[in-house]
C-alpha positions as CSV (number, residue, x, y, z in Angstrom):
1,M,261.1,8.7,-9.6
2,S,257.3,9.1,-10.0
3,A,256.5,12.1,-12.4
4,P,254.7,15.0,-9.3
5,L,250.9,15.0,-9.1
6,L,251.2,18.2,-8.3
7,S,254.3,20.7,-9.2
8,K,252.7,23.9,-9.7
9,A,253.1,26.1,-6.5
10,S,249.7,27.5,-4.9
11,C,249.5,29.7,-2.5
12,R,246.6,30.1,0.4
13,T,245.9,32.1,3.3
14,R,244.9,30.0,6.8
15,S,241.1,30.6,5.7
16,G,242.1,28.8,2.3
17,K,241.8,32.0,0.6
18,S,244.5,32.8,-2.0
19,T,246.5,36.0,-1.3
20,K,248.9,38.1,-3.2
21,L,252.2,38.8,-1.4
22,I,253.1,42.3,0.5
23,E,255.3,44.8,-1.3
24,P,258.1,45.6,0.3
25,V,258.9,49.3,1.1
26,V,262.6,51.1,-0.2
27,T,264.4,52.4,3.0
28,D,265.1,55.8,2.8
29,P,269.0,56.8,1.0
30,D,269.3,59.7,3.6
31,L,269.4,56.6,6.6
32,F,272.5,55.1,4.6
33,H,274.3,59.0,4.0
34,S,274.2,59.4,7.8
35,L,275.5,55.8,9.0
36,A,278.3,56.6,5.9
37,R,278.7,60.3,7.0
38,E,281.6,59.6,10.5
39,P,284.7,58.8,9.0
40,Y,286.3,55.1,9.5
41,R,288.9,54.2,11.7
42,A,292.3,53.2,10.5
43,K,292.4,49.6,8.5
44,A,294.2,48.3,11.2
45,E,292.2,48.6,14.3
46,R,289.0,47.0,12.4
47,A,288.7,46.7,8.7
48,I,286.7,49.1,6.8
49,W,283.7,46.0,5.1
50,L,283.2,45.4,9.4
51,Q,283.1,48.6,10.3
52,I,280.4,49.2,8.1
53,C,278.7,46.1,9.6
54,D,278.9,47.2,12.4
55,R,277.0,50.7,11.9
56,L,274.6,48.6,9.6
57,Q,273.5,45.8,12.2
58,C,274.0,48.7,14.9
59,A,270.8,50.3,12.6
60,Y,268.8,47.8,13.3
61,E,269.5,46.7,16.8
62,N,268.1,50.6,17.0
63,G,265.5,50.3,15.0
64,E,266.2,52.3,12.5
65,L,266.5,50.1,10.0
66,M,262.9,48.6,10.2
67,P,262.1,45.3,9.7
68,G,260.5,44.1,5.9
69,L,262.1,47.0,4.5
70,K,264.6,47.0,1.4
71,L,267.7,48.7,1.0
72,P,269.3,50.5,-1.9
73,G,270.9,48.3,-3.9
74,E,275.0,47.2,-3.7
75,I,276.1,49.6,-5.6
76,H,273.9,52.8,-4.9
77,L,275.3,51.4,-1.1
78,A,278.6,51.1,-2.1
79,E,278.2,54.4,-4.1
80,I,277.5,56.4,0.0
81,F,279.6,54.5,1.7
82,Q,282.6,55.5,-0.6
83,V,283.8,51.8,-0.7
84,S,284.2,49.5,-3.6
85,R,281.5,46.5,-4.1
86,I,283.2,43.8,-3.3
87,T,283.8,45.3,0.4
88,M,280.5,46.7,0.1
89,R,279.2,42.7,-1.1
90,R,281.2,41.3,2.4
91,A,279.4,43.5,4.4
92,L,276.1,42.6,3.1
93,S,277.4,39.0,3.2
94,K,278.1,38.9,6.9
95,L,275.1,40.2,8.1
96,Q,273.0,37.9,5.6
97,Q,274.6,35.0,7.1
98,E,273.7,36.4,10.7
99,G,270.2,36.6,9.8
100,H,269.7,40.2,9.5
101,L,269.2,41.2,6.1
102,Q,267.9,38.7,4.0
103,A,268.6,38.6,0.0
104,R,265.8,37.2,-2.1
105,K,266.8,36.8,-5.7
106,G,266.0,39.4,-8.9
107,V,264.1,41.3,-5.8
108,G,267.4,42.9,-3.6
109,I,268.5,42.8,0.0
110,F,265.5,43.1,2.3
111,V,265.8,43.9,6.7
112,R,264.5,40.8,8.0
113,R,262.2,40.5,10.7
114,R,262.0,40.2,14.1
115,P,261.4,36.5,15.5
116,E,257.5,35.7,15.7
117,R,256.8,33.6,18.5
118,Y,255.9,29.7,17.6
119,E,253.9,27.4,20.0
120,V,254.3,24.1,20.2
121,E,251.6,21.6,21.3
122,S,251.4,17.9,20.6
123,N,248.3,17.5,18.8
124,M,248.7,21.5,17.2
125,R,248.0,22.3,14.0
126,F,251.4,23.9,12.3
127,I,249.0,27.5,11.0
128,D,248.0,27.0,14.8
129,G,251.3,27.9,16.5
130,F,251.8,31.8,15.2
131,K,249.8,33.8,17.1
132,V,249.1,36.0,14.2
133,A,246.6,36.9,11.9
134,N,245.3,34.6,9.6
135,E,245.8,36.8,6.6
136,R,249.3,37.7,7.1
137,L,250.2,33.9,6.8
138,T,250.7,31.5,3.6
139,S,251.3,28.5,2.1
140,E,253.1,27.2,-0.6
141,T,253.3,23.7,-1.8
142,L,255.9,23.7,-4.1
143,S,255.3,19.5,-4.9
144,L,253.0,16.9,-4.4
145,S,254.4,13.0,-5.4
146,R,254.7,9.0,-4.6
147,D,258.0,7.8,-4.5
148,K,260.2,5.1,-2.6
149,V,260.5,6.1,1.0
150,S,263.5,7.5,2.3
151,F,266.4,5.7,4.1
152,D,265.3,7.9,7.7
153,G,261.3,8.3,6.5
154,S,262.1,4.0,6.8
155,K,262.6,3.7,9.8
156,A,260.7,6.9,11.9
157,L,257.5,5.4,9.2
158,G,258.5,1.5,10.3
159,I,257.8,0.8,7.0
160,P,260.1,-1.4,4.3
161,I,262.9,0.2,2.8
162,G,261.6,0.8,-0.9
163,S,257.8,1.1,-0.1
164,Q,255.4,4.3,-1.4
165,V,255.1,6.6,0.4
166,I,253.5,10.8,-0.8
167,R,255.5,13.3,-0.7
168,L,254.9,16.5,0.0
169,V,256.9,19.8,-0.2
170,R,255.0,22.9,1.1
171,R,256.7,26.7,2.0
172,R,255.1,29.0,4.8
173,I,254.9,32.6,3.9
174,L,254.5,35.7,6.5
175,D,254.5,39.2,5.5
176,G,255.1,38.1,2.0
177,E,258.6,36.0,3.6
178,P,259.3,32.7,3.4
179,I,259.8,31.6,7.0
180,Y,259.3,27.5,6.3
181,L,260.1,25.0,4.6
182,T,259.5,21.4,4.9
183,I,259.0,18.5,2.9
184,K,256.5,15.7,4.8
185,E,256.7,11.5,3.8
186,F,253.4,10.0,4.2
187,P,252.7,5.6,4.1
188,G,251.8,5.2,0.2
189,K,249.2,2.1,1.6
190,R,247.4,4.4,4.9
191,F,246.2,7.0,2.1
192,P,245.1,6.1,-1.5
193,E,243.0,9.5,-1.4
194,F,245.5,11.6,-0.6
195,E,246.0,13.9,-4.0
196,P,242.5,14.6,-4.5
197,I,241.7,15.4,-1.0
198,Y,244.9,17.5,-0.7
199,K,244.4,19.2,-4.9
200,K,241.0,20.1,-3.2
201,T,241.1,21.6,0.8
202,M,245.0,22.0,0.3
203,S,245.1,20.2,4.4
204,V,247.0,17.5,5.9
205,T,244.3,17.4,7.9
206,D,241.8,16.5,6.4
207,V,243.9,14.0,4.7
208,Y,244.1,12.4,7.7
209,L,240.3,13.2,8.5
210,A,238.8,11.6,5.3
211,H,241.2,8.7,6.1
212,G,239.3,7.7,9.8
213,I,242.6,9.5,11.3
214,E,240.7,11.8,14.1
215,R,243.2,13.2,15.9
216,H,246.4,13.0,15.7
217,E,250.0,13.2,17.9
218,R,253.3,14.8,18.0
219,F,255.2,11.5,18.5
220,E,258.9,13.0,18.9
221,T,260.2,16.5,17.9
222,R,264.1,16.9,17.1
223,I,265.4,20.6,16.5
224,T,269.4,21.2,15.9
225,G,270.8,23.9,14.9
226,G,273.2,24.3,11.4
227,F,273.7,26.3,7.9
228,A,271.2,26.1,5.0
229,N,272.2,23.8,2.2
230,A,271.5,24.4,-1.6
231,Q,268.1,23.3,-1.1
232,Q,267.2,25.0,1.6
233,S,268.6,28.0,0.7
234,E,266.3,28.0,-2.5
235,G,263.0,26.7,-0.8
236,L,263.5,30.0,1.9
237,K,264.9,32.4,-0.6
238,L,268.5,32.7,1.6
239,T,272.0,33.2,1.6
240,P,274.1,29.5,0.8
241,R,275.7,28.7,4.8
242,T,273.0,31.1,6.5
243,P,271.7,29.8,10.5
244,V,269.1,27.8,9.9
245,L,266.8,25.6,12.8
246,E,266.4,22.0,11.4
247,V,263.6,20.9,12.5
248,V,262.7,16.7,12.4
249,A,258.9,15.5,14.0
250,I,257.3,11.9,13.4
251,N,253.6,12.2,13.8
252,G,251.4,9.3,14.2
253,D,247.5,8.1,15.0
254,P,245.5,7.0,18.4
255,S,246.8,3.6,18.5
256,G,250.8,4.7,18.0
257,T,251.2,4.2,14.4
258,A,253.3,6.9,12.8
259,V,251.8,8.1,9.9
260,E,254.4,11.6,8.5
261,Y,257.4,12.0,8.3
262,N,258.3,15.5,8.3
263,T,261.6,17.0,7.5
264,G,261.8,21.2,8.4
265,C,263.2,24.0,8.1
266,W,263.4,27.9,9.7
267,P,266.0,29.9,9.4
268,L,267.5,31.1,12.6
269,S,265.9,34.5,13.1
270,S,262.6,34.4,12.6
271,V,261.5,32.7,15.0
272,E,261.4,32.2,18.6
273,I,260.1,28.3,19.7
274,A,258.1,28.0,22.9
275,F,256.9,24.0,23.7
276,S,253.9,24.3,26.0
277,G,253.3,22.3,29.3
278,S,251.4,19.8,27.0
279,A,254.1,19.3,24.9
280,V,257.3,19.0,27.3
281,G,257.5,15.5,26.0
282,V,257.6,15.8,22.3
283,T,261.3,16.7,22.8
284,Q,261.7,13.4,24.6
285,P,261.7,10.1,23.1
286,R,258.5,8.3,22.3
287,D,257.4,6.0,25.9
288,R,255.9,3.2,23.8
289,P,256.6,1.7,20.8
290,L,255.5,2.4,17.5
291,R,253.4,-0.2,15.9
292,Q,255.2,-1.6,12.8
293,R,253.4,-2.4,9.7
């Protein structure tokens, strides 16, 4: 494996300007005292940790727990609900796995934001799919390197096993919260000037333009459900095995040649994906063969 050509994470807005992440707001502990005030039902009827989970979920659904707010610490919550830390941890873990809460290492537990609408069109840039203000969406480049193509990338790009690709790992952040992790592979021979152009503009679209690709098309998009693996959990700051949407996409140039193989991951509760009329076909197999290299 070659050394990364860009390994220090960089964060930019859609306009290309650096931005600071939004500071969380701590939830008023009085709310949790009110949720804990009601006596528990018998354990034989429903486990205590599940009763706590029910109360927190109800508060989330009716808007008492506002999206983006930081919860009190686990020890404090256990004291409020008069249970052990283990019992409290089980309730919080279940809500994290269901996507209502999000744990950030070294920071705390937060109420996950409501799903944002993301529109898919065949030739739309990723950032244009979100209908949000520019300053809300940022991008972090986690790594950029040249390496051997993956097995699936080889098939998607139509290049032999062992061929060199540019591998780009990026994370999208919405309102300070990681929302999308993607690993992209590009044919190395097709993009000899990828690195200097990308480092300057932080834009794959600009890389395409510099290499004579004025317009690219989405050849195929596949979306499946799953549970976050170790890499996805680390990249998106999720609890392991949190439900996620996994996306595989292939982009190509107007001649029908694949130029990008993209595997991505969304937290299941973070996004509502909508396909426009012009993008209905992207969920179907390509109706024309890819040009082989």
